[in-house]
C-alpha positions as CSV (number, residue, x, y, z in Angstrom):
1,M,-24.0,62.5,-13.5
2,Q,-21.6,61.4,-11.1
3,H,-24.1,59.4,-9.2
4,K,-24.8,57.4,-12.3
5,M,-20.9,56.9,-13.0
6,K,-20.5,55.8,-9.6
7,T,-23.7,53.2,-10.6
8,L,-22.0,52.2,-13.8
9,A,-18.8,51.7,-12.1
10,G,-20.5,49.5,-9.7
11,A,-22.5,47.5,-12.1
12,T,-19.0,46.9,-13.9
13,L,-17.2,45.8,-10.8
14,V,-20.4,43.1,-9.8
15,A,-20.0,42.0,-13.6
16,A,-16.5,41.5,-13.3
17,M,-16.8,39.7,-10.2
18,S,-19.4,37.9,-11.7
19,L,-17.1,36.6,-14.8
20,V,-14.3,35.6,-12.2
21,G,-16.6,33.6,-10.2
22,T,-17.9,31.8,-13.1
23,A,-14.2,31.1,-14.3
24,H,-13.3,29.9,-10.4
25,A,-16.6,27.6,-10.6
26,Q,-15.3,26.3,-14.3
27,Q,-11.7,25.6,-12.6
28,A,-13.0,24.0,-9.4
29,D,-14.8,20.8,-12.0
30,Q,-14.1,18.3,-9.0
31,V,-13.1,14.9,-10.1
32,K,-13.8,12.4,-7.1
33,I,-10.9,9.6,-6.3
34,G,-12.0,7.3,-3.7
35,F,-9.7,5.8,-0.9
36,A,-10.4,3.1,1.4
37,G,-8.1,1.7,4.4
38,P,-7.9,0.8,7.9
39,M,-8.3,4.4,9.3
40,T,-9.2,3.5,12.8
41,G,-8.3,0.2,14.8
42,P,-4.9,-1.4,15.4
43,Q,-4.0,-1.2,11.8
44,A,-5.0,2.5,11.9
45,H,-0.9,3.5,11.3
46,Y,-1.0,1.6,8.2
47,G,-4.1,3.4,7.0
48,T,-2.6,6.6,7.7
49,D,0.7,6.1,6.1
50,F,-1.1,4.7,2.9
51,Q,-3.4,7.9,2.8
52,N,-0.8,10.3,3.1
53,G,1.2,9.3,-0.1
54,V,-2.7,9.6,-1.7
55,K,-3.0,13.2,-0.5
56,L,0.5,14.2,-1.2
57,A,0.3,12.7,-4.9
58,I,-3.4,14.6,-5.5
59,A,-1.8,17.9,-4.1
60,D,0.9,17.5,-6.6
61,M,-1.5,17.2,-9.6
62,N,-3.4,19.8,-8.8
63,A,-0.5,22.2,-8.4
64,T,0.1,21.4,-12.2
65,K,-3.5,22.9,-12.8
66,P,-4.4,19.8,-14.7
67,V,-7.2,20.3,-17.9
68,I,-9.2,17.3,-19.2
69,G,-11.6,17.8,-21.8
70,G,-11.0,21.2,-21.9
71,K,-11.9,21.9,-18.4
72,Q,-9.5,23.0,-15.6
73,V,-10.4,20.1,-13.1
74,E,-9.6,19.5,-9.5
75,F,-9.1,16.2,-7.8
76,V,-10.8,15.4,-4.5
77,L,-10.3,12.7,-2.3
78,D,-13.3,10.6,-0.7
79,S,-12.0,8.8,2.2
80,A,-13.6,5.6,4.0
81,D,-12.5,3.9,6.8
82,D,-12.7,0.3,6.1
83,Q,-11.3,-1.0,9.6
84,A,-9.6,-4.0,7.7
85,D,-12.8,-5.4,7.6
86,P,-13.8,-7.3,4.7
87,R,-17.5,-6.9,5.5
88,T,-16.9,-3.2,6.3
89,G,-15.0,-2.9,2.9
90,T,-17.8,-4.1,0.6
91,T,-20.1,-1.5,2.4
92,V,-17.8,1.0,2.1
93,A,-16.9,0.1,-1.7
94,Q,-20.6,0.5,-2.7
95,K,-21.0,3.9,-0.9
96,L,-17.7,4.9,-2.7
97,V,-19.1,4.2,-6.2
98,D,-22.3,5.5,-5.1
99,D,-20.6,9.1,-4.5
100,G,-19.7,8.9,-7.9
101,I,-15.8,8.5,-8.0
102,K,-14.0,8.2,-11.0
103,G,-10.9,5.8,-9.6
104,M,-10.2,4.0,-6.7
105,I,-7.3,4.1,-4.6
106,G,-7.3,1.0,-2.2
107,H,-8.0,-0.8,-0.4
108,F,-5.0,-1.5,1.6
109,N,-5.8,-5.3,3.0
110,S,-5.9,-8.1,0.9
111,G,-9.1,-9.7,2.9
112,T,-10.9,-6.1,2.3
113,T,-9.6,-5.6,-1.1
114,I,-10.4,-8.7,-2.9
115,P,-14.3,-8.7,-1.7
116,A,-14.6,-5.0,-2.7
117,S,-12.8,-5.6,-6.1
118,R,-15.8,-7.0,-7.7
119,I,-17.8,-4.3,-6.6
120,Y,-15.6,-1.8,-8.3
121,A,-15.1,-4.0,-11.3
122,N,-19.0,-4.3,-11.9
123,A,-19.1,-0.4,-11.8
124,G,-16.2,-0.5,-14.0
125,I,-14.0,1.9,-12.0
126,P,-10.3,1.0,-12.0
127,E,-8.8,0.3,-8.7
128,V,-4.9,0.5,-7.4
129,A,-4.6,-1.1,-4.5
130,M,-2.0,-2.0,-1.7
131,A,-3.2,-5.5,-1.7
132,T,-0.5,-8.1,-2.0
133,A,-2.7,-11.5,-2.3
134,P,-2.1,-13.2,-5.7
135,E,-5.9,-13.8,-5.7
136,Y,-6.7,-10.1,-6.1
137,T,-5.3,-9.6,-9.8
138,Q,-6.3,-13.3,-10.9
139,Q,-10.0,-12.9,-10.8
140,G,-10.1,-12.0,-14.5
141,F,-11.3,-8.5,-13.5
142,K,-10.0,-5.6,-16.1
143,T,-10.0,-2.9,-13.3
144,T,-7.4,-4.3,-11.0
145,F,-4.0,-3.1,-10.4
146,R,-1.6,-3.1,-7.6
147,M,1.0,-0.5,-5.9
148,M,3.6,-3.4,-4.7
149,T,4.8,-6.7,-5.8
150,S,2.3,-9.8,-5.4
151,D,3.3,-12.3,-2.5
152,T,4.1,-14.9,-4.8
153,Q,7.4,-13.0,-5.5
154,Q,7.8,-11.5,-2.2
155,G,7.3,-15.3,-0.6
156,S,9.6,-16.7,-3.0
157,V,12.4,-14.3,-2.3
158,A,12.0,-14.2,1.7
159,G,11.8,-18.4,1.5
160,T,14.7,-18.7,-0.8
161,F,16.9,-16.0,1.2
162,A,16.2,-17.9,4.6
163,V,17.8,-20.9,3.2
164,K,20.4,-20.1,0.7
165,N,22.0,-17.2,2.4
166,L,20.7,-17.4,6.2
167,H,21.0,-21.5,6.1
168,M,17.5,-21.5,8.0
169,M,16.8,-25.5,7.3
170,K,14.5,-26.2,10.1
171,I,11.4,-23.5,9.9
172,A,8.4,-23.3,11.7
173,I,5.5,-21.2,10.0
174,V,2.6,-18.9,12.1
175,D,0.0,-17.0,10.2
176,D,-3.0,-14.9,10.9
177,R,-5.5,-16.8,8.7
178,T,-6.1,-13.3,6.7
179,A,-6.0,-13.2,3.0
180,Y,-2.6,-11.6,3.3
181,G,-0.7,-13.6,6.2
182,Q,-2.0,-16.9,4.9
183,G,-1.0,-16.5,1.3
184,L,2.4,-14.8,1.6
185,A,3.2,-17.5,4.3
186,D,2.2,-20.3,1.8
187,Q,4.4,-18.5,-1.0
188,F,7.4,-19.0,1.8
189,A,6.5,-22.5,2.8
190,K,6.7,-23.2,-0.9
191,A,9.9,-21.2,-1.7
192,A,11.9,-22.4,1.1
193,K,11.0,-26.6,0.7
194,A,12.1,-26.2,-2.8
195,S,15.1,-24.8,-1.5
196,G,15.7,-27.5,0.7
197,A,14.5,-26.5,4.1
198,T,11.8,-28.7,6.3
199,I,8.9,-26.9,7.8
200,V,9.0,-28.4,11.3
201,D,5.6,-27.0,12.6
202,R,2.9,-24.9,11.3
203,E,0.3,-22.9,13.3
204,F,-2.3,-20.5,13.0
205,T,-3.6,-17.4,14.8
206,N,-5.8,-14.7,14.0
207,D,-4.9,-10.8,13.5
208,K,-6.8,-9.5,17.0
209,A,-4.3,-12.0,19.1
210,V,-1.8,-10.7,21.4
211,D,-0.9,-13.9,23.5
212,F,1.0,-16.5,21.5
213,K,2.9,-18.2,24.4
214,G,0.9,-21.5,23.6
215,I,1.6,-21.6,20.1
216,L,5.3,-20.2,20.9
217,T,6.0,-23.1,23.8
218,K,5.0,-25.9,21.2
219,L,7.3,-24.5,18.0
220,K,10.2,-24.2,21.0
221,A,10.0,-27.9,21.2
222,A,10.6,-28.6,17.6
223,K,13.5,-26.3,17.9
224,P,13.5,-24.5,14.6
225,D,16.0,-22.7,12.9
226,L,13.7,-19.7,11.9
227,I,10.1,-18.8,12.7
228,Y,8.1,-17.3,9.9
229,F,5.4,-15.3,10.8
230,G,2.5,-14.0,8.0
231,G,0.9,-11.4,9.6
232,A,0.8,-7.8,10.8
233,D,2.9,-5.8,13.3
234,A,0.2,-5.5,16.0
235,Q,0.9,-9.3,16.3
236,A,4.3,-9.8,15.4
237,A,5.5,-7.2,17.8
238,P,4.5,-9.1,21.3
239,M,5.3,-12.2,19.4
240,A,8.8,-11.1,19.3
241,K,8.9,-10.1,22.9
242,Q,7.4,-13.4,24.0
243,M,9.7,-15.2,21.8
244,K,12.7,-13.4,24.1
245,S,10.7,-14.1,27.2
246,L,10.4,-17.9,26.6
247,A,14.0,-18.1,25.7
248,I,13.4,-19.0,21.7
249,T,16.9,-18.2,20.1
250,A,15.5,-18.8,16.7
251,P,14.8,-15.2,14.8
252,L,11.5,-14.1,13.7
253,M,11.1,-13.2,9.9
254,G,7.7,-11.8,8.1
255,G,6.8,-9.6,5.3
256,E,6.3,-6.0,4.9
257,M,3.8,-5.6,7.4
258,L,6.8,-5.8,10.1
259,H,8.8,-3.5,8.4
260,T,7.6,-0.6,10.4
261,P,8.7,1.8,13.0
262,D,5.7,0.8,15.0
263,F,7.1,-2.9,15.2
264,L,10.4,-1.8,16.3
265,K,9.2,0.9,18.9
266,I,6.8,-1.5,20.3
267,A,8.5,-5.1,20.4
268,G,11.9,-2.8,21.7
269,P,14.9,-4.8,22.2
270,A,13.6,-8.1,21.2
271,A,13.3,-6.8,17.6
272,D,16.7,-6.7,17.1
273,G,17.7,-10.2,15.0
274,T,14.2,-9.8,13.1
275,Y,14.3,-10.0,9.3
276,A,11.6,-8.3,7.1
277,S,11.0,-8.4,3.5
278,L,9.6,-5.3,1.6
279,A,8.7,-4.4,-1.9
280,G,11.1,-2.4,-4.0
281,L,14.3,-0.7,-3.0
282,P,15.1,1.1,0.4
283,L,13.9,4.4,0.6
284,S,17.4,6.0,0.1
285,D,18.0,4.3,-3.0
286,M,14.8,4.8,-4.5
287,P,14.8,7.3,-7.7
288,G,12.7,9.8,-6.4
289,G,13.2,9.2,-2.5
290,A,15.4,11.7,-1.5
291,Q,12.7,14.4,-3.5
292,Y,10.0,12.5,-1.9
293,V,11.2,12.8,1.7
294,A,11.4,16.4,1.6
295,K,7.8,16.8,0.4
296,Y,6.4,14.8,2.6
297,K,8.5,16.3,5.6
298,K,6.9,19.6,4.8
299,M,3.0,18.5,3.8
300,F,3.1,16.3,6.7
301,G,5.6,17.5,9.4
302,T,6.7,13.6,9.9
303,D,8.8,11.1,8.4
304,V,8.1,9.1,5.6
305,E,7.1,5.3,6.6
306,T,6.3,2.1,4.5
307,Y,3.9,2.5,2.1
308,S,3.1,6.3,1.1
309,P,5.9,6.1,-1.9
310,Y,3.8,3.2,-3.1
311,A,0.8,4.9,-2.7
312,Y,2.0,8.0,-4.2
313,D,3.3,6.0,-7.4
314,G,-0.1,4.5,-7.4
315,T,-2.2,7.4,-7.3
316,I,0.2,9.3,-9.8
317,A,-0.3,6.5,-12.2
318,L,-4.2,6.6,-12.0
319,L,-4.4,10.5,-12.4
320,T,-1.8,10.5,-14.7
321,A,-3.9,8.1,-17.1
322,M,-6.9,10.7,-17.2
323,K,-4.7,13.1,-18.6
324,K,-3.4,11.2,-21.3
325,A,-6.9,9.9,-22.1
326,N,-7.7,13.4,-21.9
327,S,-10.9,11.9,-20.0
328,T,-12.1,10.9,-16.5
329,D,-14.6,8.4,-17.5
330,P,-13.3,5.2,-16.4
331,A,-14.0,3.1,-19.7
332,K,-11.7,5.7,-21.8
333,Y,-9.0,6.0,-19.4
334,L,-8.4,2.5,-18.4
335,P,-6.8,1.3,-21.1
336,V,-4.7,4.0,-20.8
337,L,-3.8,3.0,-17.4
338,A,-3.2,-0.5,-18.3
339,K,-0.3,0.8,-20.5
340,T,1.4,2.9,-18.0
341,N,5.1,3.6,-18.5
342,M,6.7,6.1,-16.2
343,A,9.3,6.7,-13.8
344,G,8.1,7.3,-10.4
345,V,9.3,7.7,-6.8
346,T,9.8,3.9,-6.2
347,T,11.0,2.9,-9.5
348,T,12.5,4.1,-12.8
349,H,10.3,1.6,-14.2
350,L,6.1,1.8,-13.5
351,A,4.2,-0.8,-15.6
352,Y,1.8,-3.3,-15.4
353,D,1.2,-6.9,-16.9
354,D,-1.9,-8.5,-18.1
355,H,-3.1,-8.8,-14.6
356,G,-2.5,-5.4,-13.4
357,D,0.5,-6.8,-11.4
358,L,3.8,-4.7,-11.5
359,K,6.2,-6.0,-14.5
360,N,9.4,-4.4,-12.4
361,G,8.9,-4.8,-8.7
362,G,11.5,-6.1,-6.6
363,I,12.1,-7.2,-3.0
364,T,14.5,-6.3,-0.6
365,I,15.5,-7.9,2.8
366,Y,16.1,-6.1,6.1
367,K,17.2,-7.0,9.6
368,A,16.3,-5.0,12.5
369,E,19.5,-4.2,14.5
370,N,19.8,-1.7,17.1
371,G,16.3,-0.3,16.4
372,Q,16.7,0.1,12.6
373,W,15.8,-1.8,9.6
374,K,18.9,-2.5,7.7
375,P,18.9,-3.5,4.5
376,L,20.6,-6.7,3.5
377,Q,19.6,-7.6,-0.2
378,S,17.8,-6.1,-3.3
379,V,16.4,-8.8,-6.0
380,G,14.8,-7.4,-9.0
381,A,14.6,-3.9,-7.5
382,K,15.3,-1.0,-10.0
């Protein structure tokens, strides 16, 4: 009798464990979220910063034990390295679509995002990208959304600021011929000329170059008041050092890809006096900045860098749209994502226009002083 009771008890325990296992399996209904960025190569620090914001957003959303379509879901990240290369970007995009992702976060670079966006659009998968080139959201796709303001606004604010506030009337421009660098430089030049400046020279390089002495020697002869660079910190830092070695007194200015700790660290003392524009408010002034800094430090053991807060907000917007639509089906939650209106870390009012551009994105101009980026002026940020 005792043996039978033990057997019955054992069977009951096994049955209970089976039920727990079944419940756990239901709770582990995984929803794949795609991610792509430069995780190797000279822009890997951008990709890591970007990905950390996405990871934190997913962790925060999973902590709420979200229920969608009557089932508890767990969001999981399907990450890929696009190496900041357009061809690799399209290969990565197709792989992620084939993996069955329900939403896409990325890419980072405009040059990889624009060709990859067609693949996501054809699959009907919403894409929230860090890319800032205007062309990204002007292709007519309903699936394209941004995390940051476009180069149209950033270049316009920077170009106007350079002339109206800094009184730089003779400007030389260099860009790296990427979709991002060229697009940003074009918008800057347009605004600077509209404000009364003269573009005394415009030169081109590439996103792998590190020797700019030939270009800079030519620019020095033009005696510019300011040199504007459309490109990344991996090129801007050695450019700043070579400007100093050539005794070029004109300051360097660029977009958000200069506004990084790496630029300050690599350029060293030559960084001082450099100007950079960046989307939104300074981290310390962001509505959710202080709380975000604490969570980020706890999770990653390092300081917040440039892009992660925007990645966090963009990811939360996509996941929240799924919850509100009560579906992870891209066709069902896409219209909800398009109508996003929420408070985030970076802004009190995150919303998209008809193209997927941010309605309320602003720009802040910074200056490098004593190895730190000091905010000078914010335009349209709130």
